[in-house]
C-alpha positions, 0 to 999 in steps of 0.5 A: 500500500502506498500514498497517492503521491508515491503511486503517481511518482511510480506511474510517471517513472513507468510512463517514461519507459512506456513512451520509449517502448512506443517509439521503439515500436514505431521505429520497428514498423518503419523498418518493416516498411523498408523490407526488400520485396520478393517477387512471387512468380508461382501461380497458386490456386485456392478454393473460395465460397464462389469457386477457384481463386488465384493469389491475385484474386485474394487481394479483392482489388486492393494493393495489400494482402495479409494471409493468415495460415489458420489450422483447421483441417483433418489431423488438427486438434479439434477437427471437425468441431473447431479450429486449433485453439490458438488460431481460434483465439486469434480469430476472435481478436480480429477487429472490424475489417472495414477499417483495414479495407479502407486503407487498401488492405485485405485480410484473408484466412487460409486453411486446408479444410473444405469450404463447407466446413469453413462456412459452418465454423464461421457461422457458429463462431460469428467470424466474417473474415474471408477464409479460403482453402489451400489446394497446393504448396502455398503453405510450404512455400511461405513457411506456414505448413507446420505452424501458423503465421502471417504473410504480407504481400503487395501488388503492382497491377498483376505483379505480386511481391512478398514483403513480410512474414511473422509467426510464433509469438509475433502473431500474439499481438495481431488483431487490431487495425494498427497491428495489421497495418504496422506489418505492411509496406504502406504502413498506417498511411498517416501523415507522420509516417515517412516511407523513405526516411532512413533508407539504406544506401542499397535500397531499390529506388524504384521499389520506394517510388512504387510504394509511394504511389500505392500508398497515395492510392490507398490514402485516396481510397481511405478518404472516400471510405468506400469499404465502410460505406458498403458495410455500414449504410448511411453512417459513412456518408455523414462521416465523410461529410464531417471529414471533408468539413474538417479538412476544409477547416484545416486548409483555411487555417493554414491559408490564413497566415500567408493570406494576411502576409500577402495582403500586407505586401500588396497594401504596402506596395499599393498604399493609397487613400484607403490605407491613409484613412485606416491609419488615422483610425488605427493605433498601429499606423495603417493596414500593413501592420494590422495585416502583419499582426493578423498573420502572426496571430494565425501562425499557430497551425504552421507552428504545430506542423513544424513542431510535429515534423521536428518530432519525427525520428531522425534518419536511421543508419544504413543497414544491409537487407540481409540483416532482416529476420523473417520471424519475430518472437 
């Protein structure tokens, strides 16, 4: 038992470590975004609710794909009543997929169970993630034939690349929108993330530029809220209207300071009777000082932007691509 002051002091000490942990997690996610891409040249076939599907089909038109290998099939503990206990726990943690889809990312579960059994299990457990049946060596080729794991892919048109892989205890923390996006090359698609910061000297410049283009495409999809709109009726339209209004307000706030500065410049160059009239009634000696003062007063949004930029992590030292570890424990 401790006094409130001692408890607050202990919490403050722990908070320093927790903030350092958050920054380290962000730095690790940034390194994932800089992982090299491995081309996938082999054709894979899956069975879905509507029939045969290719790996490209699993993207569902989006730029990124996360495939989780779930063990639900003959020979696995619990068959045919339920999937393996660990995979079932993970499935229960999967958050609403509309938010992941809105960021140009698709999550798919894959097992060797027939589609009829998968549909029965999903209905009983209340799961709604896409879940396909593997029919070939996909699990063996991507390291998930004997243990669960997440493989991450990105595409450029019909070209598919493997970008990341995580298994073992690394799967434990996955399930929320941010945890999934932190595994992907496009990341959370937030303004504070910088895809190219800290790239190693031997990084593939074309790969980086392609990622930037796909990332911008994903942001546009997120702004439109297409997936959310399909899943939640009229609510997204209201959210989209609020988002547009918020962005318009941000743009006006950013335009105020340079706008008043420009007005001061034009007034100083033009002068005239109007400014002399205002000078007689103003303690600041005319409209030019007034416009400059208003420019300073409205500089807050720019100062916040500069402060945010200064808090971004500094460029990391160059590292060799071979230093990456495909499993995180």
